[in-house]
N, C-alpha and C positions, 0 to 999 in steps of 0.2 A: 859639838861632841870628841872628844877623842879617839881617835885612833883607834884605841883598843876597846875601843868603846866600840863603838862600831864596826869593828870585825867583828868578833863578839855575841853582834847582835845580829849579825846579813850570816857566820859560820857558826854557831851553836853548835851543829854535830852536817860531821859525813859522814852518807848510808855508801859504802862500796863498800866490791867484791873484795878477794884476794888479791888482783894483778899483784907484779911485781912494783905499777909504779908506786905502791899503797907499802911496800917489803919497809923502808925506813918513814913509819907510822909517827914518831915523833918527831919526826919534822913537821907533820902536821898540826901534833897534839901539844907542842911546846914552842913559844919561838925564842932566839938568838941569846935571849940570854934565861932560860931554862922555866920561863913566865906559860904554866896553864895555860889555853889558849879557846880547845874546843876539844870534842871530844869526836874518836869515830868509832862509828860500828857497820861492821859488815855482815852482809845475806848471810845465809848459806849456799854452799857450793849448788853451780849450773839450777836455780832458784831468780831468773832474768824477771820473774814477771815483778817481787820482791821490792823493783827499783825497775819499774817501768819507762818511767820515761828521760836516765840516766841514759838508758839500752836506747832510745830515741835520739837522746844528744851524739852519743858515739856514732848510732848511722851516719851523722850529719860533720864528726871529725875524723870517718876515715873515708865520707867521700874527698875528701882536698889531703888525709894524713893516710893513703891507700897502703895497707896489712906490706908490709916487708921497708918503707924506704927509708932511711935513713933517716936523721933528723939532725948532722949533726952539724948542717951548715946552716941552721933555723933558728933564731930569733925570739925573744919575750915578745919583741913587736911583729915580728913574725903570726904568735901563741896570739897577740889583743888584737890583732887583724882578723885571724879566722874565727876569733870568737864575735868580732865586733859584726862578723859579715852571718853567722851561723845565728846569733839572740840576734837582728834584724829579720828573718823568717818570720811568716808569720805560724801560728799555730793553730789548726784545731780545736786541737783541750783548750786555747783561750780564746776561742770562737772569732780568731780571724785576726788578731791582735798576738804583737809580736811581745817575745819575752821582754827586750828592751823597754816598750810602752806600758808589756805591769811593770817591770822594774822602776821604772823613773814613777810611775804614779804613785808605788807605795810606799818608795826611798827617796825620789827626784832623782833627778838628771844630774845636779853636781856629783854626785855620789857613784850615779855609772861613772863616771868623769875620771873620781878617781882612782877607780881599778879600770881607766885605760881601757875600758870599753865605749864604744863609739856608734852610735843608730847608725843604718847605709840605707840609702833609700831603695825601698824595698825592688823597684827595677834595677835599679845596678847593683846585687845579694851576687857574691859567685861563689859556690859549693865547687868549687875544682881543684885540684893541682895548684894550679896554674893560679893563682893566688897569693901563693906562697912559695914557691916550683919555679923557680924565674930556667933552670933550664929544661 
């Protein structure tokens, strides 16, 4: 499967709030050549119930990257590592499975590897700042 076809299959749309990280929505909706690749939809302000699973993942991210922490020294490799740990955490909503296990079941572990997301053994998952902040 071509890279763009895979991207569109996995990320047909993004549901988000109006946070500053989505200010430049064009960077998500269009690739570097200006080709359309996905739709972004915004939830209503102050309606976190419209995207509860996203909010749950934000909590995991905040366990590692606390509010106010500078990300100036955080690399893409650090972010990939953090999400590998987050996605290796079992979820009640997935009947004790991890997001990585469910994703790999539907799309294959090769696809996860293309996204630089790797499975972390459950007893090795770390959701603390020390995962990516060495100081």
